[in-house]
Backbone as numpy.savetxt, mean C-alpha at the origin, in Angstrom:
# Nx Ny Nz CAx CAy CAz Cx Cy Cz
0.91 18.03 0.58 0.85 16.92 0.97 2.05 16.14 1.33
3.12 16.85 1.27 4.41 16.47 1.51 4.70 15.82 2.65
3.59 15.83 3.71 3.76 14.97 4.76 2.94 13.83 4.94
2.53 13.32 3.79 1.48 12.07 3.54 2.44 11.38 2.50
2.12 9.94 2.70 2.76 8.97 1.82 1.93 7.63 1.84
2.10 6.97 0.55 1.20 6.04 0.29 2.06 4.63 0.78
1.45 3.67 1.56 2.41 2.55 1.89 2.24 1.38 0.89
3.26 1.39 0.51 3.58 -0.03 -0.44 4.09 -1.15 0.27
3.84 -2.45 -0.23 4.57 -3.58 0.16 5.27 -4.10 -0.79
6.84 -4.39 -0.56 7.51 -4.69 -1.61 8.23 -5.83 -1.47
8.62 -6.89 -2.24 9.41 -7.84 -1.98 10.69 -7.81 -2.74
11.66 -8.34 -1.77 13.02 -8.39 -2.33 13.31 -9.83 -2.83
14.51 -10.19 -3.67 14.68 -11.25 -4.14 14.75 -12.70 -2.94
15.40 -12.34 -1.80 15.48 -13.33 -0.88 14.39 -13.52 0.14
13.12 -12.73 -0.16 11.99 -12.58 0.72 10.82 -13.67 0.13
9.96 -13.98 1.13 8.92 -14.72 0.59 7.81 -13.87 0.30
7.07 -14.68 -0.74 5.68 -14.12 -1.26 4.77 -14.82 -0.68
3.65 -14.43 -0.28 2.49 -15.30 -0.03 1.52 -14.99 -1.26
1.15 -16.53 -1.59 0.45 -16.38 -2.70 -0.99 -15.67 -2.97
-1.71 -15.39 -1.98 -2.66 -14.56 -1.70 -3.24 -14.66 -0.53
-4.62 -13.69 -0.36 -5.06 -13.69 0.84 -6.28 -14.42 0.98
-6.43 -15.21 1.94 -7.57 -16.31 2.00 -9.10 -15.80 1.90
-9.90 -16.57 1.50 -11.33 -16.12 1.23 -11.98 -16.47 2.63
-11.39 -16.60 3.89 -12.09 -16.88 4.98 -12.81 -15.80 5.26
-12.38 -14.52 5.31 -13.33 -13.23 5.87 -14.61 -12.99 4.95
-14.46 -13.41 3.51 -15.91 -13.27 3.07 -16.62 -14.18 3.50
-16.28 -15.43 3.67 -17.30 -16.40 4.28 -17.91 -16.14 5.48
-17.17 -15.28 6.29 -17.69 -14.90 7.33 -18.48 -13.65 7.25
-18.65 -13.11 6.13 -19.14 -11.68 5.70 -18.47 -10.76 6.36
-17.21 -10.44 6.45 -16.23 -9.40 6.61 -15.41 -8.99 5.82
-14.61 -7.87 5.86 -13.42 -7.74 4.93 -12.50 -6.74 5.77
-11.20 -7.13 5.23 -10.24 -6.24 5.95 -9.82 -5.30 5.00
-10.92 -4.58 4.38 -10.42 -3.61 3.35 -11.56 -2.23 3.26
-12.42 -2.22 4.40 -13.46 -1.45 4.51 -13.50 -0.80 5.92
-12.48 -0.76 6.72 -12.46 -0.02 7.93 -13.39 -0.26 9.03
-13.98 -1.55 8.87 -15.16 -1.68 9.82 -14.62 -2.78 10.85
-15.10 -2.91 12.08 -14.53 -3.51 13.40 -15.71 -4.77 13.04
-14.92 -5.94 13.35 -15.80 -7.19 12.99 -16.33 -7.52 14.09
-17.89 -8.08 13.94 -18.82 -8.39 14.90 -18.79 -9.78 15.09
-17.86 -10.52 14.32 -18.04 -12.11 14.42 -16.65 -12.63 14.72
-16.38 -13.61 15.33 -15.00 -14.36 15.71 -14.68 -15.03 14.49
-13.13 -14.55 13.97 -12.67 -15.41 12.74 -11.86 -16.23 13.23
-11.70 -17.49 12.57 -10.78 -18.55 12.64 -9.28 -18.07 12.33
-8.55 -18.93 12.81 -7.03 -18.31 12.26 -6.98 -18.57 10.83
-6.68 -17.60 10.41 -6.34 -17.57 8.70 -5.20 -18.18 8.27
-5.17 -18.74 7.40 -4.04 -19.54 6.66 -3.31 -18.68 5.52
-2.08 -18.47 5.34 -1.52 -17.79 4.47 -0.33 -18.67 3.99
-0.37 -18.93 2.46 0.43 -20.19 2.14 1.51 -19.50 1.26
3.04 -19.63 1.51 3.96 -19.35 0.56 3.94 -19.63 -0.94
4.27 -18.77 -2.02 4.14 -19.24 -3.01 5.42 -20.16 -3.28
5.30 -21.14 -3.78 6.17 -22.24 -4.19 7.59 -21.71 -4.54
7.51 -20.77 -5.43 8.54 -19.97 -5.84 9.44 -19.11 -4.95
8.73 -18.66 -3.85 9.45 -17.42 -3.17 9.12 -17.99 -1.88
9.78 -19.08 -1.36 9.81 -19.31 0.36 10.84 -18.80 0.94
11.31 -17.51 0.89 12.44 -16.89 1.54 12.06 -16.26 2.98
12.76 -15.34 3.31 12.62 -14.72 4.66 11.17 -13.96 4.70
10.63 -14.12 5.96 9.32 -13.45 6.19 9.50 -11.83 6.53
8.79 -11.13 5.80 9.18 -9.68 5.93 8.24 -9.11 7.07
8.52 -8.17 7.75 7.75 -7.56 8.99 6.55 -7.18 8.34
6.37 -6.28 7.14 4.95 -6.25 6.45 5.03 -7.31 5.39
4.24 -8.29 5.71 4.35 -9.53 4.97 3.84 -9.06 3.63
4.50 -9.69 2.75 4.47 -9.58 1.44 3.11 -10.50 0.80
2.16 -9.97 0.65 0.96 -10.76 0.14 0.53 -10.36 -1.36
0.68 -11.08 -2.34 0.55 -10.84 -3.60 -0.93 -10.01 -3.85
-0.79 -8.80 -4.49 -1.68 -7.84 -4.84 -2.14 -7.16 -3.61
-1.54 -7.47 -2.54 -2.01 -6.58 -1.35 -0.98 -5.52 -0.80
-1.22 -4.80 0.36 -0.21 -3.97 1.11 -0.99 -3.83 2.34
0.08 -3.79 3.36 -0.03 -3.52 4.85 -1.24 -4.41 5.20
-1.25 -5.54 4.91 -2.24 -6.53 5.51 -1.86 -7.36 6.33
-0.87 -7.63 6.59 -0.24 -8.66 7.91 1.09 -8.19 8.59
0.98 -8.01 9.81 2.12 -7.30 10.52 2.81 -8.34 11.48
3.98 -8.23 11.46 4.89 -9.00 12.53 4.62 -8.15 13.87
4.82 -8.83 15.00 4.76 -8.41 16.35 5.76 -7.15 16.42
6.88 -7.00 15.75 7.76 -5.82 15.73 6.98 -4.75 15.09
6.55 -5.12 13.79 5.93 -3.86 13.22 4.81 -3.47 14.06
3.94 -4.31 14.54 2.92 -3.74 15.58 3.50 -2.92 16.56
4.48 -3.02 17.24 5.08 -2.28 18.43 5.44 -0.97 17.98
5.96 -0.85 16.85 6.61 0.34 16.25 5.44 1.19 15.93
4.04 0.58 15.19 3.08 1.45 15.07 2.50 1.96 16.33
2.34 1.06 17.31 1.76 1.34 18.58 2.67 2.75 19.19
4.09 2.47 19.19 4.96 3.43 19.70 4.71 5.13 19.27
4.45 4.90 17.88 4.41 6.26 16.96 2.74 6.86 17.15
1.73 6.14 17.91 0.74 6.62 18.07 -0.56 6.03 17.21
-0.28 4.91 16.41 -1.15 4.58 15.56 -1.85 3.47 16.71
-3.34 3.49 16.61 -4.03 2.85 17.56 -5.18 2.03 17.08
-5.82 2.61 15.76 -6.65 2.25 15.14 -6.46 1.10 14.20
-6.22 -0.29 14.85 -5.95 -1.38 13.97 -6.32 -2.58 15.13
-7.04 -3.31 14.33 -7.45 -4.45 14.99 -6.45 -5.61 14.39
-6.37 -6.65 15.15 -5.44 -7.74 14.61 -5.97 -9.09 14.88
-5.64 -10.00 14.06 -6.44 -11.27 13.93 -5.35 -12.57 13.72
-5.27 -13.64 14.25 -4.15 -14.59 14.13 -4.10 -15.12 12.87
-3.00 -15.43 12.14 -2.59 -16.15 11.01 -1.69 -17.08 11.25
-1.82 -18.15 10.37 -0.68 -19.09 10.52 0.12 -18.99 9.11
1.33 -19.03 8.88 1.81 -18.98 7.87 2.72 -20.38 7.32
2.16 -20.73 6.01 2.63 -22.01 5.81 3.68 -22.08 4.62
4.72 -22.72 4.75 6.01 -22.99 3.73 5.39 -24.36 3.22
4.68 -24.37 1.78 4.23 -25.88 1.20 5.27 -26.58 0.91
6.58 -26.39 0.89 7.63 -27.24 0.52 8.13 -27.93 1.64
8.49 -27.32 2.83 8.83 -27.81 4.09 7.83 -28.26 5.06
6.73 -27.61 4.99 5.51 -27.92 5.99 5.55 -27.23 7.25
6.69 -26.33 7.06 6.94 -25.38 8.19 5.83 -24.53 8.54
5.42 -24.24 9.77 4.23 -23.28 10.19 4.85 -22.31 10.84
4.54 -20.97 10.71 4.88 -19.86 11.44 3.89 -19.05 11.99
3.72 -18.70 13.12 2.59 -17.68 13.76 3.31 -16.37 14.40
4.06 -15.66 13.36 4.99 -14.44 13.75 4.23 -13.27 13.49
2.99 -13.50 12.64 2.23 -12.23 12.35 0.95 -12.33 12.56
0.16 -11.09 12.31 -1.21 -11.14 12.47 -1.82 -10.39 11.55
-3.20 -10.55 10.91 -3.73 -9.86 9.78 -4.14 -8.50 10.61
-3.90 -7.36 9.88 -4.30 -5.86 10.16 -5.42 -5.55 9.75
-6.51 -5.34 10.57 -7.65 -4.60 10.02 -7.40 -2.99 10.35
-7.27 -2.53 9.31 -6.96 -0.75 9.48 -8.64 -0.25 9.66
-8.74 0.55 10.75 -10.17 0.87 11.06 -10.34 2.47 10.59
-9.48 3.20 10.39 -9.69 4.35 9.87 -9.76 4.69 8.38
-10.78 5.39 8.11 -11.12 5.75 6.53 -11.50 7.10 6.54
-10.84 7.58 5.57 -11.12 8.98 5.42 -11.21 9.14 3.57
-12.33 9.79 3.55 -12.74 10.12 2.13 -12.08 11.72 1.77
-11.29 11.62 1.13 -10.22 12.73 1.10 -9.52 12.87 -0.32
-10.19 12.39 -1.28 -9.63 12.21 -2.67 -9.93 13.51 -3.34
-8.78 14.40 -3.85 -9.11 15.60 -4.58 -9.19 15.30 -5.91
-10.63 15.18 -6.33 -11.00 14.72 -7.74 -10.60 15.73 -8.65
-10.44 17.02 -8.37 -9.99 17.90 -9.51 -8.54 17.84 -9.76
-7.78 17.68 -8.45 -6.54 17.74 -8.34 -5.76 16.45 -8.78
-6.59 15.26 -9.18 -6.16 14.21 -9.42 -6.53 13.76 -10.75
-5.66 12.88 -11.35 -5.81 12.14 -12.78 -6.56 10.61 -12.57
-7.71 10.65 -12.66 -8.38 9.31 -12.54 -8.96 8.59 -13.67
-9.10 7.40 -13.56 -9.98 6.67 -14.46 -11.26 6.25 -13.78
-12.44 6.89 -14.28 -13.53 6.73 -13.48 -14.82 5.74 -14.26
-15.44 5.12 -13.60 -16.42 4.20 -14.24 -17.55 5.28 -14.59
-17.88 5.53 -16.11 -18.64 6.37 -16.51 -20.21 6.25 -16.11
-20.61 5.06 -15.64 -21.86 4.56 -15.47 -22.06 4.85 -13.72
-20.92 4.81 -13.11 -20.97 5.13 -11.69 -19.45 5.97 -11.26
-19.75 7.37 -11.35 -18.56 7.98 -11.17 -18.06 7.88 -9.82
-18.44 7.39 -8.77 -18.28 7.02 -7.42 -17.17 5.85 -7.52
-17.13 5.25 -8.51 -16.06 3.96 -8.82 -15.03 4.69 -9.55
-13.80 4.40 -8.78 -12.44 4.91 -9.22 -11.76 3.53 -9.77
-11.79 3.46 -10.98 -10.58 2.13 -11.77 -9.13 2.39 -11.44
-8.90 3.40 -11.90 -7.33 3.58 -11.44 -7.18 5.03 -11.09
-6.02 5.19 -10.22 -5.48 6.42 -10.03 -4.19 6.73 -11.02
-4.22 7.62 -11.79 -3.21 7.95 -12.69 -2.14 9.01 -11.90
-2.87 10.05 -11.19 -2.12 10.68 -10.41 -2.87 11.06 -9.39
-2.28 11.10 -7.95 -3.14 11.26 -6.58 -2.97 12.61 -6.25
-3.89 13.14 -5.68 -4.10 14.44 -5.05 -5.06 14.29 -3.82
-4.68 14.77 -2.66 -5.55 14.70 -1.59 -6.22 16.11 -1.26
-7.24 16.06 -0.66 -7.96 17.27 -0.23 -7.39 17.68 1.32
-6.27 18.48 1.49 -5.76 18.49 2.93 -6.66 18.64 4.02
-7.65 19.62 3.76 -8.61 19.94 4.96 -9.50 18.91 5.39
-9.69 17.83 4.74 -10.34 16.39 5.31 -9.42 15.69 6.07
-8.14 15.80 6.19 -7.24 14.77 6.77 -7.21 15.01 8.19
-7.37 16.19 8.68 -7.45 16.14 10.21 -6.02 15.66 10.85
-6.04 14.92 12.10 -4.77 14.59 12.50 -4.44 13.13 12.45
-4.85 12.40 11.61 -4.89 11.17 10.96 -3.38 10.70 10.95
-2.87 9.77 11.52 -1.76 9.23 11.31 -1.68 8.17 10.26
-2.73 7.16 10.33 -2.65 5.96 9.13 -3.98 5.87 8.82
-4.38 5.62 7.49 -5.82 5.44 7.18 -5.90 4.81 5.83
-7.27 4.30 5.49 -7.31 3.96 4.25 -8.02 5.22 3.37
-7.86 4.95 2.16 -8.42 6.06 1.23 -9.95 5.79 1.08
-10.63 6.38 1.50 -12.48 6.19 1.11 -12.73 5.76 -0.12
-12.26 6.69 -0.99 -12.66 6.40 -2.36 -11.93 5.00 -3.19
-10.83 4.57 -2.28 -9.86 3.60 -3.05 -9.30 2.93 -1.62
-10.14 1.98 -1.07 -9.87 1.49 0.29 -8.72 0.84 0.47
-8.40 0.14 -0.58 -7.08 -0.62 -0.46 -5.55 0.33 -0.68
-5.79 1.46 -0.74 -4.90 2.24 -0.62 -4.52 2.83 0.69
-3.35 2.64 1.50 -3.22 2.80 2.79 -2.11 4.06 2.69
-2.60 5.34 3.45 -1.73 6.44 3.60 -1.47 6.82 5.01
-0.09 7.39 5.10 0.48 7.43 6.53 1.07 8.98 6.29
1.13 9.55 7.69 1.64 10.70 7.88 3.24 10.56 8.06
4.00 11.47 8.04 5.45 11.32 7.96 6.09 10.73 8.95
5.21 11.10 10.09 6.22 10.53 11.52 5.97 8.99 11.70
5.01 8.29 10.86 4.76 7.15 10.76 5.70 6.41 9.87
5.79 7.04 8.47 7.20 6.71 7.54 8.32 6.52 8.28
8.77 7.59 9.03 9.92 7.67 9.74 10.15 6.82 11.04
8.84 6.62 11.59 9.26 5.35 12.60 9.60 4.23 11.87
8.68 3.69 11.03 9.00 2.36 10.37 10.24 2.22 9.58
10.79 3.22 8.97 12.02 3.29 8.47 13.13 3.11 9.49
13.12 4.26 10.47 14.12 4.19 11.57 14.27 2.77 12.18
13.24 2.05 12.39 13.15 0.65 13.06 13.77 -0.32 12.14
13.80 0.04 10.77 14.44 -1.15 10.09 13.28 -2.22 9.63
12.07 -1.98 9.70 11.07 -2.88 9.17 11.36 -3.15 7.87
11.19 -4.32 7.62 11.19 -4.97 6.30 9.77 -5.31 5.83
9.85 -5.04 4.12 8.66 -5.08 3.36 8.04 -3.67 3.35
7.98 -2.92 4.08 7.37 -1.63 3.75 8.18 -0.65 2.98
7.35 0.08 2.02 7.93 1.07 1.34 7.16 2.24 1.16
7.75 3.44 1.03 6.67 4.43 1.18 6.87 5.54 0.03
5.89 5.73 -0.80 6.04 6.88 -1.81 5.08 8.05 -1.62
5.64 9.16 -2.00 5.01 10.48 -1.49 3.74 10.51 -2.34
2.49 11.07 -1.77 1.34 11.21 -2.18 1.25 12.05 -3.54
2.12 13.19 -3.52 2.07 13.85 -4.71 2.79 13.00 -5.93
2.29 13.01 -7.04 2.96 12.20 -7.94 2.73 10.92 -7.91
2.10 10.40 -6.81 1.89 8.93 -6.78 0.74 8.29 -7.98
0.98 6.95 -8.50 0.04 6.76 -9.36 -0.07 4.92 -9.06
-1.07 4.36 -9.54 -1.27 3.04 -9.64 -0.71 2.30 -10.77
0.14 1.10 -10.49 0.79 0.38 -11.69 -0.20 -0.33 -12.10
-0.24 0.03 -13.50 -1.24 -0.85 -14.32 -0.89 -2.26 -14.79
0.35 -2.44 -14.62 0.55 -3.82 -14.72 0.85 -4.84 -13.56
0.26 -4.34 -12.34 0.16 -4.98 -11.17 -0.05 -6.51 -11.32
-1.27 -6.59 -11.87 -1.87 -7.89 -11.99 -0.97 -9.02 -12.83
-0.16 -8.67 -13.50 0.49 -9.73 -14.27 1.68 -10.19 -13.65
2.97 -10.60 -14.37 3.88 -11.06 -13.60 4.56 -9.84 -12.84
4.49 -10.08 -11.49 4.66 -8.95 -10.71 5.60 -9.63 -9.12
6.63 -10.22 -9.29 7.25 -11.00 -8.37 7.76 -9.84 -7.36
7.76 -8.61 -7.31 8.18 -7.68 -6.39 6.96 -7.15 -5.76
5.59 -7.46 -6.22 4.52 -7.03 -5.65 4.34 -5.41 -5.85
4.63 -4.85 -7.12 4.58 -3.42 -7.16 3.18 -3.18 -7.55
2.62 -2.35 -6.65 0.82 -2.01 -6.82 0.84 -0.48 -7.14
1.77 0.33 -6.76 1.68 1.80 -7.02 3.43 2.14 -7.13
3.54 3.39 -8.08 4.71 3.71 -8.35 4.67 5.31 -8.25
5.96 5.79 -8.47 6.16 7.10 -8.67 7.49 7.67 -9.13
7.73 8.86 -9.94 8.76 9.19 -10.33 9.92 8.80 -9.52
9.54 9.19 -8.07 10.94 8.92 -7.27 11.11 7.57 -6.53
10.22 6.64 -7.12 10.18 5.31 -6.59 11.78 4.77 -6.38
11.99 4.35 -5.09 13.12 3.93 -5.16 13.82 2.76 -5.95
12.76 1.86 -6.44 13.17 1.04 -7.52 13.11 1.40 -8.83
12.99 2.86 -9.09 12.61 3.28 -10.59 11.15 3.48 -10.85
10.59 3.92 -11.51 9.10 4.16 -11.95 8.89 2.54 -12.71
7.90 2.27 -11.92 7.47 0.73 -12.74 6.90 0.67 -14.10
6.49 1.85 -14.34 5.95 1.95 -15.74 6.88 2.46 -16.74
8.14 2.77 -16.03 9.36 3.22 -17.02 9.38 4.51 -17.46
8.41 5.30 -17.01 8.02 6.95 -17.68 8.29 7.75 -16.26
8.81 8.87 -16.42 9.03 10.09 -15.77 7.81 11.04 -16.22
6.51 11.15 -15.25 5.67 11.64 -15.84 5.47 12.87 -15.24
5.88 12.98 -13.69 5.59 14.39 -12.88 6.52 15.58 -13.00
7.81 15.55 -14.09 8.51 16.61 -14.16 7.72 17.69 -14.54
7.98 18.96 -14.12 7.49 20.30 -14.48 7.69 20.38 -15.84
6.91 21.29 -16.57 6.94 21.51 -17.82 7.64 22.91 -18.07
8.59 23.08 -19.02 9.38 24.22 -19.12 8.37 25.18 -19.94
8.64 26.63 -19.36 7.77 27.44 -20.01 8.68 27.99 -21.69
8.06 28.81 -22.05 8.80 29.07 -23.32 10.32 30.07 -23.31
10.28 30.72 -22.07 11.80 31.31 -21.81 12.49 30.13 -21.30
12.25 29.16 -20.66 12.93 28.05 -20.16 13.63 27.26 -21.49
12.79 27.10 -22.31 12.92 26.20 -23.45 14.30 27.11 -24.37
13.98 28.48 -24.45 14.95 29.13 -25.20 16.18 29.34 -24.45
16.44 29.11 -23.07 17.55 28.96 -22.42 18.32 27.66 -22.59
17.45 26.65 -22.92 18.01 25.16 -22.81 18.26 24.84 -24.36
17.97 25.93 -25.31 18.36 25.68 -26.71 17.11 24.40 -27.39
15.88 24.43 -26.83 14.64 23.65 -27.12 13.66 24.42 -27.79
13.77 25.38 -28.45 12.79 26.20 -28.99 12.26 25.24 -30.11
10.92 25.38 -30.27 10.27 24.35 -31.28 10.12 22.98 -31.00
10.61 22.57 -29.93 10.21 21.06 -29.17 8.95 21.08 -28.66
């Protein structure tokens, strides 16, 4: 799975943070997180900046506890150019609550492709005992490669708020200097259990090779030494 990456949306100190995604879609009986095309017309969605974080708007807009949910026109062009065509977009207005300024530079992204491809045996999961289909946490992610086909960008069916892309999408986004987006390798990816608390960078998942360092402060995926390696390194009995 080295050619697949989890899309994260991270904030830097000088960048804006949207306080939350509005309840409007639920009021209209639709969701941006299930991969279904809407059969109703949505009004313009209002996204309000956190008063403590009214900085620059990132291309991949940083919305608290979300990822890959609102895209700038520039990000949309990059995705279309690399071949991603399974996203419906809906208008939003971004409001700065301090100045009253309103921006219409982004649109909400409804990613339509969903693939059920979680390798349950290869993954380390916290699962609801009463409903084994309900995944509470991903402690280590593994995908079933035979189910991926040629998908460039999709939601993980068993954990639909998780967005996965192929390497060429990652490279196109990074090469264009798109802000807000960060990509973590599928192998060794894990969800950050502290994401719901004080989380100004909007860390939702992490990895041993996380550019910001493992959010949980632990290197979990280093290969274990066998006994001969321990002897070579003077670690017998450890």
